N, C-alpha and C positions, 0 to 999 in steps of 0.2 A: 570309240577307242576303249582300250582296256589297259590297265596298269601292267598286266603280266604278258602282254603281247609284244613280240619283237617287231618294231616298225620296219626295220631294214629287211627282215625276212618277208614281211607282207609286201613290200615294194618289189622285191625280187620275184615273188610269186606272181604278182600282177604283171610285171614286165614279161615274164615267161609266157603267161597266158595270152598276152597281147601279141607277142611274137608268133606263137602257134596259130592264133586267129588270122594274122596277116599272111602266113604261109598258106593256110587253107583257102583263104580268099583268092590268092594269086594262082595257086597250083591245083586246087580242087580238094574235095573232101577226103580222098584217099591218099593225100600226100603225107600226112602225119597220122600214123596209127600205132597202137600198142604192138609189141613184138608178138603177142599171142595171136594177132590177126594174120600172121604169116604161117601158122600151123596148118596141117592138112585140111581141117574142116572149119575155116573161119566164118564168122557171120557178119562182122563189121563191114567188110568190103561189099558183100552182097546187099546188106541193108542200106548202105549209102546210095545204091543205085535205085532204090524204091522211093516212091512218093506217096505218102499216106498209107504205106503198107502194100501198095500195088505197083506192078511193073509200069514203067513209063513208056 
């Protein structure tokens, strides 16, 4: 713990991360991505389909 850290903000960030993890577990890795992953040459969607850097 830190005297200068906002505990409420920390709990909200933890709850958000847990929710995103739950969505990804239920609907797959590509269910929640950054907006930049929908541009013409994204890499996140492609890399999520690889296992250890190799095609499955």
